[in-house]
N, C-alpha and C positions, 0 to 999 in steps of 0.2 A: 543641333547636337555637336558637341566638341569635347575634347579631353583636356583636363588640367585647368590651371589658373588662367583667367581671361583678363587679368589686370596688366595694363601696359607698364613697363619699367620706366624709370626716369630717362627722359630723352634729352641728351645734351645738344644744344645748338652747335652747328658747325660754322665757325666764322668763314664768311665768304659765300655762304649758301642761304637763300631765302626761299620760302615755299608759300603757296597760296592754294586754297581749296574753295571752289565756288560751285553753284548749281547752274547747269546748262539745261536740265530737263531732257537729257538725251533719250532715256528710256522711261523714267518716271518723273513726273513734275515734282520739283522741290528737293530732289535728291542731290546731295553734294557729289558731283560726278566728274568734275574737271579739276585737275591739279597742274599747277605751273611751278616749275623749279627754276630758279635763277642762280647762275654761277658767276662769281666775280671774274672780271676780265683776266685772261691768262691762266685760268684753271685748266688742268689737264683732265681728260676723261678716258677711262678704259671701259670697254663694253664687250659683252658676248650676246649673241643672238641665236634664235631658234635654228635648228638644223632641218626643220620640216620643209620639204620642197615646195609646199603650198604656203610659203610664208606670206604674212599679211602685208598689205600695201605700206603701212607705216614702218614696218621693219625694213622694207626695201629702201624707203626714203630716208629713214634714220641712219641706216648703214652708209648710204651715199653721202649724206650731210656730215656724218661723223668723220669720214675720210676727207671730204672737201674742206672742212674747217680746221684741218690739222689736228683733229681730236681735241679741239678746244671750243666746245659749244658754249653758248651763253644761256640757252634756255632748253628745258625739257618740258614738253607738253603731253599730258596724259589724260585720255578720256576713257570712261567706262561706259557700259551700256551698248556699245557697238564696236565690234572688232575691226571693221573695215578690212575684212579678209574675204577672199573669193569675190572681189568686186572689180577685178580687171583694171583696164586703163583708167576708168573713172575713179577707182579707189586711189590709184597713184596720184592723180590730179587733185583729189580731195585732200590727201595727206600733205601734198605740197602747198595747197591753198591755205591750210591752217598754219603751216610754218610761215608762209609769207605774211599772214595776218599778224602773227606775233611779232615778226621781224619789223613790220611797218610801224607798229605801235611802240616797240622798244628801241627802234633805230639801230638795228643790227642787220646783218645779212640773213637771208632765208636759210643759208647753209649752216648758220650758227644756232638753228633751232632743230631739235630732234623730236619728231612726233611718235607717240606710242598710243595704242588703242587696245581695249579688251572688252569682250562682251559677245553678243550674238554674231555669228559668221553669216556672210552672204547678203547683208543689207547695206544700202548706201549710207555713208556717213552724213549726218545732218550738220553740214558745215555752218549753216546760218545760225543754228543754236550755239555752236561753239564760238564763232567769231563775235557773236553778240555780247558774250560775257567776258571776253578777253580784257577789256579795259578795267573791269572790276577785279579780275584776277591780278593784273599788274599793280593795282592800287592796294591790294590786300597782302602783297608779299611781306613775309616776316621771317626772321631767323627762328622763331618759336613755332613754326608751322608744321612740324613733323607729325605730331599726333593726328591733326586733322587730315593731313595728306595720307596717312596710313589708312584712315577710314575712307577717304575719297577715292582710292584706287581699288576698293573691294568690288567684287561681283557677287558670286554665291557664297563668299566668305561670311561667317557669322560673327567674326570679330577681327579687329585690326591686328597686324603683326608688326612689331618694331623692336629694335634692340640698339643699345648704345653703350660705348665703353670709352673711358678715359685711360690714358697711359702716359708715362713719362720716359724720356730718354735724355741722358746727359743734362739733366736739370731743366729740360724744356717739356712743357705739357702739350699733349695732342688729344684728339678725339676722333672716334669713328662712330657714326650713327647711320642706321639703315631702316628701310621699311620694305615690306614685300606683300604681295597678294597672290592668292591661288588656293583653291579648295577642290577643284576638279580639273580634268584634262591635265593631270600632273604626272609626267615622268620626264623631267626637263631635258636630259641629254645635253645640257649646257648651262642652264640657269633655272629660273622658275618662270611662271607666267609673266610676272613683272616684279622687279626688285631695283631699288635705288639706294645707293650708299654714298656717303660723303666723308671726307677727312680734311683737316686743315693742314696736313703735312704737305710740303712741297716735294713732289716725286717726279722723276723723269718719266715720260710717256711709256717707253718700252718696259720700264720696271713696274709701273703701275699696272700695265696689262698683265704682266707676269704674276703679280700679286693677286689680281682678281681671278685669273684663270686657275691658279693654284687653290685659292679659297673656294671657288665654285666647285672644283672637282671633288673636294672632300665634304661638301655640304649639299648644295642644290642638285648636284649630279648623283647623290646617294639617297634620293627620296623617290618614292612612287606612291601615288594614291590609286590610280587606275591604269597605269601603263601607257597613257596617251600623251604624246608630245604635242604641245599646242602650236598653232600657226603664229602665235603672237609673242612667244617667250622673249624676254629681254632682261638683261641685268647690266646696270651702269654704275660705275664708281667714279666720283668726281673728287679730285684733289685740288683744293683751292690755293694752297701755299700760304694761307693767311697766318700760319704760325711763324712765318718769317725765318724758317730754318734754312740752312744751306741745302740746295737741291740734292735729294737722295738719288744717287746714280749707281750704287754698287749693291749687289745682292748680299754681300757678306757684311754690310755695315750694320751697326746696332740699331739704327733708325729703321732700316728696311725690315729687319727681323722682328722688331717690336710691332711695326705696322702689320706685317703678315700675320703674326700671332693674334693680334686684336681683331683684324679683319676676318680671320678664320673663325674666331669665337662668335662674332656677330653673325656671320653667314650661317654657321651651324645652328645658332639660336633661331634665326629666321626660318631656316629650312625645316627644323623640327616643329616650329610653330605652324607651318603650312600643313604638315601631316596631322598635327593635333586638331586642326580645323578642317580636315578632309571632309568632303561632302558626306554627311550622315555618319561620321566616325564616332565610334564609342570606345575604341581601343587605340593606344599608341604602341606600336610594335617595333622593337629593334631586332633585326635579323643579323646575328653574328656568325661568320664562318671563319674557322681557323684551321691551320694544318694543311693548307693548299701548297701546290708547287709554285704557283704564281698568283699574284693578287687577282688577276683577271678571272681565273677559275673560281676563286672565292666569290667574286662579284657575280659571276654567272649563276652560282648556286643560290646566293642571297636574293638576287632579283627574280629568279625562277620561283622561289618560295613566295616572295613579296607580291608577285604578279598573279599568282594562282587564285582564281575566283573560288575554288573549292577550299583552299586554305583560309581565304579572307572571310568566307561565310561561316566556316567553323569557328573562327576567332570571334565573330559577332555573337554566335550562339554559346560561346565559352565551352565549346565541345573539344576535348583533347583528341581529335581524330588524327592520330599520329600517322596513320597510313597515307593520308594526303601529303604529309610532309615528306615521308620517304619517297613517294612517287615523284614529287617535285625535285628532290635531290637527284633521283635517278635519271630524270630527263633533262638535266641542266647541261648536258653535253660535256661533262668532265671525261677526258680521255683516260681509258684504262682504270676507271674507278673501282677499287676493291670495296664492295659494300660491307664486307666483314670487318673493315677497319673503321667504319663510320659510327660515330656516337651522336645521339640526338638528345637535346635537353629542352625542356620548357621551364623557364626561369632556372632554378637549380635542381630540378627534378630530372633524373636520367630516365628517358622514356625507351630508347631503343639503342641496341649495340649488337655487333656481330650479325647484322642482317635481320634481326628480329626484336621483339619486345624484350626489354631488360628484365631479368628475373626479379629485381627489386621493385619494379614498377607496379603500382596499383592504380585503378581508375580514379579512386578518390584523390590520390596525389595529383593526377592530371587535371581533374576538375578544379582543385584548389589553385593550381598554377595558372589556369586560364581565367580565373574569376576577376583579377584586378584590371584596372584600366591600362596599366603599363605592363607589357609582357616582353620578355626576351626569349627569342628562339635561337638556340645556340647549336651549331653543327661543327663537330670535330671530324675533319677528313683524315687526319693522321697520315699524311703523305708528304709533308713539307713544312716550311716555316712561315708561309705567307698567310695573311689574314685580311678581312675586310668586313665592313658593316654597312647596312642600309636601314632606312626607316620607312615604315609603311603604316597603313591603317586597315581596319576591317571593312567589309561590305555589309551594310545594313539595309533594312527596308527603305529608310530615308534616302539612301544613295540612289536607288531606283526612282523614287518619287521626285527627287530634286531634278534629275536629268530628264525624266519623262515630261516634267512640267516646265523645263528651262525656257522655252520660247513663248509660253503662255502668259 
């Protein structure tokens, strides 16, 4: 079950990046479950990683390698079917072993290989299966490999997520393309479960990191499916410099601003795609909160609504149970909240104001507002000028089934 169109957009190759997707049979025989991404020499890489204290072994190793290679990795290795999380010292050794195997075949240093994993937590990584197919992965590398890679990184996802945008600055053409996976254990608090983006623009490392962090903050950090931050979250952006532009090193330059705008657009597209494919999702929900004193209190209200199991189950039932929304707003921790100033809307239907049901509201209006796949919950706090929005999904019977059967 998923919401909206499942057709991938046109994905533009990123000069300087090649991708390959092969089958290692990590969890299921024959499944395309291993992705290798190759970056041209000299490419810069920005990255953000999970803030979960129980971060997976590949996250620990990827972070170390990323720093050790001067944030210029040559290869990113991604496996699904096994998270290599909760695996202790052996997990670290296994993540390093896979990096060393790629490095030996590609004739680079192990520190130039960043490993990533996703799947079941607590099981040893089958490194023999991974290393056995690495020669085939290197042989299959192609600039056209984005669509296959988008499928290759999936776990409980029902469809791949990818986005791509071309843009021009001062007569020179550039591209941003990205893929992402994640359908459950999603409240990233930095990125998503896994996301990989590339551009052919030459960008200074510190500026590239700034662009990624800013784009992540308004996209992947504004989504939640179930409120759980994964042990394996990672998002990487590689800038190959293949466009041969002068190195972008100033935030106020037209090149940086154009890159940031396109990167934000791609990241928002990917983030919303994750929510639309949330485990068991039948609704795509935008929670808008306006009129706050600070953006953070708007986010607090929005996430409290988006995380509420009572709200999410009402959304699945198309039940305009507005009392659950008021309760969520009231417990969001907004200091000195005057409930008499709050107005609540479902799509464009005013449901509650002045602390109670709006006089104009009817149950029929509420049911009509809850019926579509796409729903907007809008809260007007009327205490300031700040605003924020987050995206979430509903909780269905299938969400419980998928997670109950995840390890079987």
